[in-house]
VOLO-50122 format. One record per atom (N, C-alpha, C, O): residue in one letter; x, y, z. Coordinates in steps of 0.2 Angstrom, whole numbers, padded with zeros to 4 digits, always signed. Each point is the difference from the previous one (the first is absolute). Example, Ala and Ser with C-alpha at 12.3 -4.5 7.8 and 13.67 -1.06 7.14 Angstrom:
A+0066-0028+0039;A-0004+0006+0000;A+0004+0006+0000;A+0005-0001+0003;S-0007+0006-0007;S+0004+0006+0001;S-0004+0005+0003;S+0003+0006+0001;
! end
This chain:
M+0121-0002-0036;M-0006+0000+0002;M-0005+0003-0006;M+0002+0005-0002;S-0007-0008-0001;S-0004+0002-0005;S-0003+0006+0002;S-0001+0001+0006;E-0002+0002-0013;E-0002+0008+0002;E-0008-0002+0003;E-0002+0004+0004;I-0002-0009-0006;I-0005-0001+0002;I+0000-0002+0007;I-0004+0001+0003;K+0010-0006-0001;K-0001-0002+0007;K+0002+0005+0004;K-0001-0001+0006;K+0003+0006-0007;K+0001+0007+0003;K-0006+0006+0000;K-0002+0004+0005;F+0000-0005-0010;F-0007+0005-0001;F-0007-0005+0006;F-0005+0003+0002;V+0005-0008-0003;V-0006-0003+0002;V+0001+0002+0008;V-0003+0005+0002;P+0007-0007+0001;P-0001+0002+0007;P+0000+0008+0001;P-0003+0001+0005;F+0005+0004-0008;F+0000+0006+0001;F-0010+0002-0001;F-0003+0005+0003;T+0001-0009-0008;T-0007+0001+0000;T-0004-0001+0007;T-0004+0003+0002;S+0006-0007+0001;S-0003+0000+0007;S+0000+0006+0006;S-0004+0002+0004;L+0012+0001-0006;L-0001+0007+0002;L-0004+0006-0003;L-0002+0006+0002;L+0001-0008-0008;L-0004+0005-0003;L-0006-0002+0002;L-0004+0005+0001;I+0000-0010+0001;I-0005-0002+0002;I+0000+0004+0009;I-0005+0004+0003;A+0007-0005-0002;A+0002+0002+0008;A-0001+0006-0001;A-0005+0002+0002;A+0009+0004-0005;A+0000+0006-0002;A-0008+0003-0001;A-0002+0005+0002;E-0002-0009-0007;E-0006+0001-0002;E-0005-0001+0006;E-0004+0005+0002;R+0004-0010+0002;R-0003-0002+0006;R+0001+0006+0004;R-0005+0003+0003;A+0012+0000-0002;A+0000+0006+0005;A-0004+0006-0001;A-0003+0004+0004;I+0004-0004-0011;I-0006+0007-0001;I-0006-0002-0001;I-0003+0005-0001;E+0001-0009+0002;E-0008-0004+0001;E-0002+0004+0007;E-0004+0004+0002;T+0009-0009+0001;T-0002+0001+0007;T+0000+0007+0003;T-0004+0001+0005;E+0008+0003-0008;E+0000+0007+0004;E-0004+0003-0004;E+0001+0006+0000;R-0006-0008-0003;R-0006+0004-0004;R-0007+0000+0006;R+0000-0004+0005;E-0004+0009-0006;E-0004+0000+0005;E-0005-0005+0000;E-0003-0001+0005;N+0001-0001-0010;N-0004-0005+0000;N+0003-0007-0004;N-0003-0002-0005;S+0009-0002+0008;S+0002-0003-0003;S-0004-0007-0001;S-0006-0001+0002;L+0009-0004-0005;L-0004-0004-0001;L+0003-0006+0006;L-0003-0006+0001;F+0006+0007+0002;F+0005-0005+0004;F+0007+0004+0003;F+0002+0005-0003;K-0002-0007+0008;K+0006+0003+0005;K+0006-0005+0000;K-0001-0006+0003;D+0008+0008-0006;D+0005-0002+0001;D+0007+0004+0004;D+0004+0002-0004;P-0005-0003+0010;P+0005+0004+0003;P+0007-0001+0001;P+0004+0004+0003;Y-0003-0010-0007;Y+0007-0003-0001;Y+0001+0003-0007;Y+0006+0001-0001;A-0009+0000-0003;A+0002+0001-0008;A+0005+0004-0002;A+0004-0002-0004;R-0005+0009+0006;R+0006+0005+0000;R+0006-0001+0001;R+0005+0002-0004;K-0004-0006+0011;K+0007-0002+0003;K+0002-0004-0006;K+0005+0002-0002;L-0008-0008+0000;L+0003-0005-0004;L+0001+0003-0009;L+0005+0000-0004;A-0008+0003+0003;A+0000+0003-0007;A+0007+0003-0002;A+0002-0001-0006;G+0001+0005+0012;G+0006+0005-0004;G-0002+0005-0004;G-0005+0001-0002;E+0012+0002+0002;E-0001+0007-0004;E+0000-0002-0007;E-0005+0002-0004;E+0010-0007+0002;E-0001-0001-0007;E-0006+0000-0003;E-0002+0004-0005;A-0003-0009+0008;A-0007-0001-0002;A-0003+0005+0000;A-0002+0000-0006;F+0001+0006+0009;F-0003+0005+0001;F+0002+0005-0005;F-0003+0005-0001;L+0009-0005-0004;L+0003+0003-0003;L-0004-0003-0008;L-0002+0003-0004;A+0002-0008+0005;A-0003-0004-0006;A-0007+0001-0001;A-0003-0001-0006;L+0001+0003+0010;L-0007+0001-0001;L-0002+0010+0000;L-0005+0003+0001;D+0010-0001-0002;D+0000+0007+0000;D-0002+0001-0008;D+0004-0003-0004;P-0009+0006+0001;P-0002+0002-0006;P+0006+0001-0005;P+0001-0002-0006;K+0003+0006+0009;K+0007+0003-0003;K+0004-0005-0003;K+0004+0001-0004;K-0003-0007+0007;K+0004-0004+0001;K-0003-0009+0000;K+0003-0005+0001;N-0009+0006-0004;N-0005-0005+0002;N+0001-0007-0005;N+0000+0000-0007;I+0001-0004+0011;I+0001-0008-0005;I-0004-0003+0001;I+0001-0006-0001;V-0009+0008+0004;V-0004-0004+0000;V-0007+0004-0003;V-0001+0006+0002;T-0003-0009-0006;T-0006+0004-0004;T-0004+0000+0004;T-0002-0006+0001;K+0000+0013+0002;K-0006+0001+0002;K-0005+0002-0003;K+0002+0004-0004;E-0011-0004+0004;E-0004+0001-0003;E-0004+0003+0005;E-0002-0004+0004;K-0001+0010-0004;K-0007+0002+0006;K-0006-0005-0002;K-0001-0002-0006;G-0002+0000+0013;G-0005-0002-0001;G-0001-0008+0001;G-0004-0003+0002;R+0011+0002-0003;R+0004-0007-0001;R+0005-0002+0005;R+0006-0001-0002;P-0007+0002+0010;P+0004-0001+0004;P+0002-0005+0003;P-0002-0001+0006;Y+0006-0005-0010;Y+0001-0007-0001;Y+0002-0003+0007;Y-0003-0004+0003;I+0008+0008-0001;I+0003-0005+0006;I-0004+0000+0007;I-0001-0004+0004;P-0002+0012-0002;P-0004+0000+0004;P-0008-0005+0001;P-0003-0002+0004;V+0002+0002-0012;V-0007-0004-0001;V+0002-0007+0002;V-0004-0004+0003;R+0009+0002-0006;R+0003-0008+0001;R+0001-0001+0006;R-0002-0006+0002;T+0005+0010+0002;T+0002-0002+0007;T-0006+0001+0004;T+0000-0004+0004;R-0006+0008-0004;R-0006-0001+0004;R-0003-0006-0004;R-0001-0005+0004;F+0000+0004-0010;F-0004-0006-0003;F+0002-0007+0004;F-0004-0004+0002;F+0010+0003-0001;F+0005-0006+0002;F+0000-0002+0009;F+0000-0005+0003;D-0001+0013-0001;D+0000-0001+0007;D-0007-0001+0001;D-0001-0004+0005;D-0004+0006-0008;D-0008-0003+0002;D+0000-0007-0001;D-0004-0004+0003;F+0008+0001-0010;F+0000-0006+0000;F+0002-0006+0004;F-0002-0006+0001;L+0007+0009+0003;L+0005-0003+0006;L-0003+0000+0007;L+0000-0005+0004;I-0003+0010-0004;I-0003-0001+0006;I-0007-0004+0001;I+0000-0004+0005;K-0005+0006-0011;K-0005-0004+0000;K+0001-0009-0001;K-0005-0004+0002;S+0011+0003-0005;S+0001-0008+0000;S+0005-0002+0006;S-0001-0005+0002;A+0005+0009+0001;A+0001-0001+0008;A-0003-0003+0004;A+0002-0004+0004;S-0008+0005-0004;S-0006-0004+0004;S+0000-0007-0001;S-0002-0004+0005;Q+0004+0003-0010;Q-0001-0009+0000;Q+0005-0002-0003;Q+0000-0006-0002;C+0006+0009+0003;C+0007-0004-0001;C+0005+0005+0003;C-0001+0006+0001;N+0007-0011+0002;N+0005+0003+0006;N+0006+0001-0005;N+0005+0003+0003;Q-0005-0005-0007;Q+0007+0001-0005;Q-0001+0003-0005;Q-0004-0002-0004;I+0008+0007+0004;I+0001+0006-0005;I+0008-0001-0004;I+0006+0000+0002;I-0007+0000-0008;I+0007+0001-0003;I+0001+0004-0005;I-0005+0000-0004;L+0010+0005+0004;L+0002+0006-0004;L+0004-0001-0004;L+0006+0001+0001;L-0008-0004-0007;L+0007-0001-0005;L+0002+0007-0003;L-0004+0004-0001;G+0010-0003+0001;G+0003+0005-0002;G-0003+0006+0005;G-0005+0004-0002;A+0008-0004+0008;A-0004+0005+0006;A+0003+0007-0002;A-0003+0005+0001;G+0009-0006-0003;G+0004+0007-0002;G-0001+0005+0008;G+0002-0002+0005;M-0005+0007-0005;M-0001+0005+0004;M-0007-0001+0004;M-0001+0003+0005;D-0004-0007-0007;D-0004-0002+0003;D-0001+0001+0008;D+0002-0005+0002;T-0005+0008+0002;T-0001+0000+0006;T-0006-0004+0003;T-0001+0000+0006;R-0003-0003-0009;R-0006-0001+0003;R+0000-0004+0005;R-0005-0001+0003;A+0012-0003-0001;A+0000-0005+0006;A-0001+0006+0006;A-0003-0001+0005;L+0005+0007-0005;L+0000+0006+0005;L-0007+0003+0000;L-0004+0000+0004;R+0003+0003-0010;R-0006+0004+0000;R-0007-0001+0000;R-0003+0004+0001;L+0001-0010-0002;L-0007-0004-0001;L-0001-0004+0007;L+0005-0001+0004;N-0010+0000-0003;N-0004-0001+0007;N+0000-0007-0003;N-0004-0001-0005;W+0007-0004+0006;W+0000-0006+0000;W-0002-0005+0007;W+0002+0000+0006;P-0007-0006-0010;P-0003-0004+0006;P+0006-0004+0004;P+0006-0002-0002;E-0007+0002+0009;E+0004-0004+0003;E+0003-0005-0003;E-0003-0004-0004;N+0011+0002+0005;N+0001-0006-0003;N+0001+0000-0008;N+0002-0005-0004;T-0002+0011+0003;T+0002-0001-0008;T+0007+0000-0002;T+0003+0005+0003;H+0001-0009-0006;H+0004+0000-0003;H+0002+0002-0007;H-0004-0002-0004;I+0010+0008+0002;I+0001+0003-0006;I+0005-0002-0001;I+0004+0001+0004;Y-0002-0004-0010;Y+0005-0003-0004;Y+0001+0008-0004;Y-0005+0003-0002;E+0012-0001+0001;E+0002+0005-0004;E+0005-0003-0003;E+0005-0001+0003;I-0005+0000-0010;I+0005-0004-0004;I+0003+0006-0006;I-0004+0003-0004;D+0010-0002+0004;D+0003+0006-0006;D+0008-0002+0001;D+0002-0004+0005;Q+0002+0007-0010;Q+0006-0001+0000;Q+0004+0002+0006;Q-0002+0005+0003;P+0007-0008-0001;P+0005+0002+0005;P+0000+0008+0002;P-0001+0002+0005;E+0003+0000-0011;E+0004+0007+0001;E-0007+0005+0001;E+0002+0005+0002;V-0009-0007-0003;V-0006+0003+0001;V-0002+0001+0006;V-0001+0005+0003;L+0000-0012+0001;L-0001-0002+0005;L+0004+0002+0006;L-0002+0001+0006;D+0009-0001-0007;D+0006+0003+0004;D-0001+0007+0001;D-0002+0002+0005;Y+0001+0002-0010;Y-0001+0007-0001;Y-0006+0001+0005;Y+0000+0003+0005;K-0005-0005-0006;K-0009-0001+0003;K+0004+0001+0008;K+0001+0004+0004;N+0000-0012-0004;N+0001+0000+0007;N+0005+0003+0004;N+0000-0002+0006;T+0004+0005-0008;T+0005+0005+0003;T-0003+0006+0001;T+0002+0003+0005;I-0006+0000-0009;I-0003+0006+0001;I-0007-0001+0006;I-0001+0005+0002;L-0001-0009-0001;L-0005-0004+0004;L+0001-0002+0005;L-0004-0002+0003;Q+0011+0002+0000;Q+0001-0006+0004;Q-0002+0002+0007;Q+0001-0004+0004;D-0003+0010-0003;D-0003+0002+0007;D-0006+0000+0002;D-0001+0001+0005;V-0005-0003-0012;V-0005-0002+0000;V-0002-0007+0000;V+0002-0005-0002;T-0008+0005+0007;T-0001-0007+0001;T-0008-0002-0002;T-0005+0002+0002;P+0006-0006-0007;P-0006-0002-0002;P-0006-0003+0005;P+0002-0003+0006;N-0009+0003-0008;N-0004-0001+0003;N-0004-0008+0000;N-0005-0002+0002;N+0010-0002-0006;N-0001-0007+0000;N+0006-0003-0003;N+0004+0003-0001;N-0005-0009+0001;N+0006-0003-0002;N+0003+0000-0008;N-0002-0004-0004;C+0007+0008+0003;C+0004+0001-0005;C+0006-0003-0004;C+0005+0000+0003;H-0006-0004-0008;H+0006-0003-0002;H+0004+0002-0006;H-0004+0000-0005;S+0010+0002+0005;S+0003+0004-0005;S+0004-0007-0005;S+0005-0003+0002;I-0007+0004-0010;I+0004-0006-0001;I+0005+0003-0006;I-0002+0004-0004;K+0006-0005+0004;K+0005+0002-0007;K+0001-0005-0005;K+0004-0005+0000;A-0008+0007-0005;A+0002-0005-0006;A-0003+0004-0006;A-0004+0004+0000;D+0007-0006-0007;D-0002+0001-0006;D-0005-0006-0003;D+0000-0006-0001;L-0005+0011+0000;L-0007-0006-0001;L+0001-0003-0007;L-0004-0005-0001;R+0009+0006-0003;R+0002-0003-0005;R+0002-0006+0001;R+0000-0005-0005;F+0002+0004+0010;F+0004-0007+0001;F-0003-0002+0007;F-0003+0004+0003;P+0004-0012-0002;P-0004-0003+0006;P+0001+0004+0006;P+0005+0004+0001;W-0012-0004+0003;W+0000+0003+0006;W-0005-0002+0004;W-0001+0004+0005;I-0002-0009-0006;I-0008-0002+0004;I+0004-0003+0005;I-0002+0001+0006;H+0008-0003-0007;H+0002-0004+0006;H+0003+0005+0007;H+0000-0003+0005;L+0001+0007-0006;L+0001+0006+0003;L-0006+0003+0004;L+0001+0001+0006;L-0006-0001-0009;L-0007+0001+0002;L-0001-0006+0006;L+0000+0001+0006;L+0000-0006-0009;L-0003-0005+0004;L+0006-0001+0006;L-0002-0003+0006;E+0008+0005-0007;E+0004+0001+0006;E-0002+0004+0005;E+0001-0002+0006;S-0004+0009-0008;S-0002+0003+0006;S-0007+0000+0003;S-0002+0004+0004;G-0002-0008-0006;G-0006-0004+0004;G-0006+0003-0004;G-0005+0003+0003;Y+0005-0004-0010;Y-0005+0000-0003;Y-0003-0007-0002;Y+0003-0005-0002;C-0009+0005+0005;C-0005-0007-0002;C-0003+0000-0005;C-0005+0004+0000;Q+0007-0009-0007;Q-0004+0000-0005;Q-0006-0004+0002;Q-0004+0000-0005;E+0001-0004+0010;E-0007-0001+0000;E-0003+0004+0002;E-0006+0000-0002;Q+0008+0004+0006;Q-0006+0008+0002;Q+0000+0005-0006;Q+0005+0001-0004;P-0011+0001+0002;P-0001+0006-0004;P+0005+0006+0001;P+0003+0002+0004;S-0003-0001-0009;S+0006+0006+0001;S-0002+0005-0006;S-0005-0001-0004;I+0008+0008+0004;I-0001+0007-0004;I+0005+0001-0002;I+0005-0002+0003;W-0004+0003-0009;W+0006+0003-0006;W-0001+0006-0003;W-0005+0001-0005;L+0010+0003+0006;L-0002+0008-0003;L+0008+0000-0005;L+0006-0001+0003;L-0008+0001-0007;L+0005+0002-0006;L+0000+0007-0004;L-0002+0000-0006;E+0004+0006+0010;E-0001+0006-0001;E+0004+0004-0006;E+0005+0001+0003;G-0005+0000-0007;G+0005+0004-0003;G+0007-0006-0003;G+0006+0002-0001;L-0009-0007+0000;L+0005-0006+0000;L+0001-0003-0008;L+0005+0000-0003;L-0012-0002+0001;L+0000-0004-0006;L+0003+0002-0006;L+0004-0003-0003;Y-0006+0010+0002;Y+0002+0003-0006;Y+0008+0000-0002;Y+0002+0000-0006;Y+0001-0001+0013;Y+0007+0000-0001;Y+0002-0007-0001;Y+0006-0002+0000;L-0009-0001-0001;L+0002-0010-0002;L-0002-0001-0007;L-0005+0003-0003;T+0009-0007+0000;T-0003-0002-0007;T-0005-0004+0002;T-0002-0003+0005;E-0002+0002-0012;E-0007-0004+0000;E+0002-0008+0005;E-0004-0002+0004;I+0010-0001-0007;I+0001-0006+0004;I+0001+0001+0006;I+0000-0005+0004;E+0002+0010-0002;E+0002+0001+0007;E-0005+0001+0005;E+0001-0001+0006;V-0007+0004-0010;V-0007+0001+0003;V-0003-0005+0001;V-0005+0000+0005;N+0006-0005-0009;N-0003-0006+0000;N+0001-0005+0006;N-0003-0003+0004;Q+0011+0002-0006;Q+0003-0004+0006;Q-0001+0003+0007;Q-0003-0004+0004;L+0004+0009-0003;L-0004+0003+0008;L-0006+0000+0001;L+0000-0001+0006;L-0006+0001-0010;L-0005-0002+0002;L-0002-0006+0002;L-0004-0001+0004;K+0008-0004-0009;K+0001-0008+0000;K+0002-0001+0008;K-0005-0002+0004;T+0010+0004-0002;T+0003+0000+0007;T-0005+0002+0004;T-0002-0005+0003;T-0001+0011-0002;T-0003+0003+0005;T-0008-0005+0001;T-0003+0000+0005;S+0002-0002-0011;S-0006-0004+0000;S+0001-0007+0003;S-0005-0003+0003;D+0010+0000-0004;D+0003-0007+0003;D-0002+0001+0007;D-0004-0003+0003;V+0008+0007+0000;V-0001+0001+0007;V-0004+0003+0003;V+0002+0003+0006;S-0007-0002-0008;S-0007+0004+0001;S-0006-0005+0002;S-0001-0005-0004;A-0002+0006+0009;A-0005-0005+0002;A-0005+0003-0003;A+0000+0005-0002;K-0007-0010+0003;K-0005+0002-0002;K-0005+0007+0003;K-0001+0000+0006;N-0001+0005-0010;N-0003+0005+0003;N+0006+0006+0003;N-0001+0004+0004;S+0007-0005-0007;S+0006+0006+0000;S-0001+0004-0006;S-0004-0001-0005;Y+0007+0008+0006;Y-0002+0006-0003;Y+0006+0002-0004;Y+0006-0002+0002;I-0006+0005-0007;I+0004+0003-0004;I-0001+0005-0004;I-0006+0001-0002;A+0011+0005+0002;A-0002+0007-0002;A+0005+0002-0003;A+0006-0002+0003;A-0006+0006-0010;A+0006+0004-0004;A-0002+0004-0004;A-0006+0000-0001;D+0010+0004-0001;D-0002+0004-0006;D+0005-0002-0005;D+0006-0002+0001;L-0011+0002-0008;L+0004-0001-0005;L-0002+0006-0006;L-0005+0003+0001;L+0011-0002-0007;L-0001+0003-0005;L-0003-0005-0006;L+0000-0006+0000;N-0005+0011-0006;N+0000-0004-0005;N+0007-0001-0004;N+0006+0001+0002;R-0007-0004-0009;R+0007+0001-0004;R-0001+0006-0003;R+0006+0003-0001;K-0011+0001+0000;K+0001+0007-0004;K+0004+0004+0005;K+0005+0002-0002;S-0006-0002+0009;S+0004+0004+0004;S+0008-0001+0001;S+0003+0004+0004;L+0000-0009-0009;L+0006-0003-0001;L+0003+0005-0004;L+0006+0001-0001;E-0012+0002-0004;E+0003+0004-0005;E+0004+0007+0002;E-0002+0003+0004;G+0007+0001-0008;G+0004+0006+0001;G+0006-0001+0005;G+0001-0005+0003;D+0002+0010-0003;D+0007-0001+0003;D+0001+0005+0006;D+0006+0004+0000;T-0011-0003+0004;T+0001+0006+0006;T+0006-0006+0004;T+0001-0006-0001;K+0002+0011+0007;K+0005-0003+0002;K-0002-0008+0005;K+0004-0005+0000;I-0011+0007+0003;I-0003-0007+0004;I-0001-0004-0005;I+0001-0006+0001;R-0006+0008-0008;R-0002-0006-0003;R+0005-0005-0003;R-0001-0006-0001;Q+0007+0009-0001;Q+0005-0004-0003;Q+0002-0006+0005;Q+0004-0004-0002;H-0007+0004+0009;H+0003-0004+0006;H-0006-0008+0000;H+0001-0006+0002;W-0007+0009-0006;W-0007-0004+0001;W+0002-0006-0005;W+0003+0000-0005;C-0004-0006+0007;C+0002-0006-0004;C-0006-0003-0002;C+0000-0003-0005;S-0007+0003+0008;S-0006-0004-0002;S-0006+0003+0001;S+0000+0005+0004;G-0006-0006-0009;G-0006+0003+0003;G-0005-0006-0004;G+0002-0004-0004;F-0008+0004+0008;F-0005-0004-0001;F-0006+0004-0003;F-0002+0005+0002;D+0000-0008-0005;D-0008+0004-0002;D-0005-0003+0003;D-0005+0003+0003;E+0006-0010-0001;E-0007-0004+0004;E+0003-0002+0006;E+0002-0006+0000;P-0002+0008+0005;P+0004+0001+0007;P-0005-0007+0003;P+0003-0004+0004;E-0009+0004-0006;E-0005-0005+0003;E+0002-0008-0003;E-0001-0006+0003;T+0004+0007-0009;T+0002-0008-0003;T+0007+0000+0003;T+0002-0006+0000;L+0002+0009+0001;L+0007-0001+0003;L+0001-0003+0007;L+0004-0004+0001;F-0009+0007+0004;F-0001-0003+0006;F-0004-0006+0001;F-0001-0004+0005;A-0003+0003-0010;A-0004-0006+0000;A+0004-0007-0002;A-0002-0005+0002;D+0007+0008-0007;D+0004-0006-0002;D+0004-0003+0006;D+0003-0006+0000;H-0003+0010+0006;H+0004-0002+0003;H-0005-0002+0008;H+0003-0001+0006;G-0009+0001-0006;G-0005-0003+0005;G-0003+0006+0003;G-0003-0001+0005;W+0005+0009-0007;W-0004+0005+0003;W-0006+0002-0003;W+0000+0000-0007;T-0007+0001+0010;T-0005+0004-0003;T+0000+0006+0001;T+0001+0001+0006;A+0000+0003-0010;A+0002+0006+0001;A-0005+0007-0002;A-0004-0001-0005;S+0004+0007+0008;S-0005+0005-0002;S+0008+0005+0000;S+0005+0000+0002;V-0010+0004-0008;V+0007+0003-0002;V-0004+0008-0003;V-0005+0000-0004;V+0007+0006+0006;V-0002+0007-0001;V+0007+0004-0002;V+0006-0002+0000;Q-0009+0007-0003;Q+0006+0006-0002;Q-0002+0004+0004;Q-0006+0001+0002;P+0011+0002+0000;P+0001+0006+0005;P-0006+0006-0001;P+0001+0004-0005;G-0005-0003+0008;G-0005+0005-0003;G-0006-0002-0001;G-0005+0003+0000;D+0004-0010-0001;D-0006-0003+0002;D-0003+0000+0008;D+0003+0002+0005;E-0009-0003-0006;E-0003+0000+0007;E+0004-0003+0004;E+0004-0005-0003;N-0003+0006+0010;N+0003-0002+0005;N+0008+0000-0001;N+0004-0004+0002;A-0002+0008-0006;A+0008+0001-0002;A+0001+0006-0003;A+0005+0001-0003;H-0009+0003+0006;H+0003+0008-0001;H-0001+0004+0005;H+0004+0004+0000;F-0007-0005+0005;F-0001+0004+0008;F+0000+0007-0002;F+0003+0004+0003;G-0006-0003-0009;G-0002+0008+0001;G+0006+0003-0004;G-0001+0005-0003;R+0007-0007+0001;R+0005+0002-0003;R+0001-0003-0006;R+0003+0004-0003;Y-0003-0009+0001;Y+0003-0003-0007;Y-0006+0003-0003;Y-0005-0004+0000;I+0004+0009-0003;I-0006+0004-0003;I+0001+0000-0008;I-0004+0004-0003;K+0008-0008+0000;K+0002+0002-0007;K+0000-0009-0003;K+0005-0002-0003;K-0011-0001+0004;K+0000-0005-0001;K+0001-0004-0007;K-0002+0003-0005;L+0005-0009+0005;L+0002-0004-0004;L-0007-0004-0006;L-0005-0003+0002;P+0007+0005-0008;P-0006-0001-0004;P-0002-0010+0000;P+0004-0004+0001;P-0011+0003-0001;P+0001-0006+0001;P+0003-0005-0003;P+0002+0001-0006;R-0002-0008+0009;R+0006-0004-0002;R-0002-0001-0007;R+0005-0001-0004;H-0011+0000+0001;H+0001-0003-0008;H+0001+0006-0005;H-0001-0001-0006;V+0005+0008+0008;V+0000+0004-0005;V+0007-0001-0002;V+0004+0002+0005;P+0000-0004-0009;P+0006-0002-0003;P+0006+0006+0001;P-0001+0006+0001;D+0005-0009-0002;D+0007+0006+0000;D+0001+0004+0004;D+0002+0005-0002;V-0004-0005+0011;V+0000+0003+0004;V+0005-0004+0005;V+0001-0006+0001;K+0003+0011+0003;K+0005-0002+0004;K-0003-0002+0006;K-0005+0003+0001;R+0005-0007+0003;R-0004-0003+0006;R+0005-0003+0006;R+0005-0003-0001;V-0009+0005+0007;V+0003-0003+0005;V-0006-0004+0003;V-0005+0001-0002;F+0006-0007+0007;F-0005-0004+0003;F+0002+0000+0007;F+0006-0001+0002;F-0012+0001+0001;F+0000-0003+0006;F-0002-0006+0002;F-0006-0001-0001;V+0010-0004+0003;V-0003-0008+0001;V-0001-0002+0005;V+0006-0001+0003;T-0010-0001+0000;T-0001-0004+0007;T-0004-0007-0001;T-0005+0000-0003;A+0008-0006+0005;A-0002-0005-0002;A+0001-0005+0006;A+0003+0001+0005;K-0010-0006-0006;K+0001-0006+0006;K+0001-0007-0003;K-0002-0002-0006;K+0005-0001+0011;K+0001-0007-0004;K-0006-0005+0004;K+0000-0001+0006;Q-0004-0001-0010;Q-0006-0006+0002;Q+0002-0006+0002;Q-0004-0004+0002;S+0012+0003-0003;S+0000-0010-0001;S+0008+0002+0001;S+0004-0005+0001;
! end
């Protein structure tokens, strides 16, 4: 197994550890009661400042803010769509911890080893909705598995690509967006976080696994039929009083950036 195939699944444990730490804050942005159990000891050790492989910066709590931002997006959009697809679901527990409308179907798609681990740890927890676990590598054909699990491409859907796209090459990103668009009905929604190209520079342990960056997310999504709204963490409605070290405006050059994208399919 290549280093990246080992590392990328481990990032899902790191995110679970960060969500556990946020959950235990007095004024947390969300509550994930399953995160600590899912993360495991190794992930918490990796977040230890003395052994840290994750770069942190005060005033920019990226994972807590990202989690809350997409939580809000999903709950708002779910009032209009009852099909939620979590691509690269990792240790995401939204199927369990969010209050979904009745008859919501959630499809979690990720590599077999990731979902096997997750489903084993949470085997005694019953979701309050119809949750479907689909084992697939998104770089290879997988839509047939989604359709076989009951997904209806004639009905609007909501797609979440959280912490996923920058681990794919530019070609793979475009193929994935084309695939999702091809099976998404009018008035479907999609959300993702993206890096810009400047963010790929450097040689930190995590950055060396990043494969793509996009300076104009609006254009990327428009090319596949989605009308996108793009913000940076720290912008209005994307800071929650915690991401206080705001990024410079987008016209300022030579800045490493991350984007939160939400988009709707108009036709």
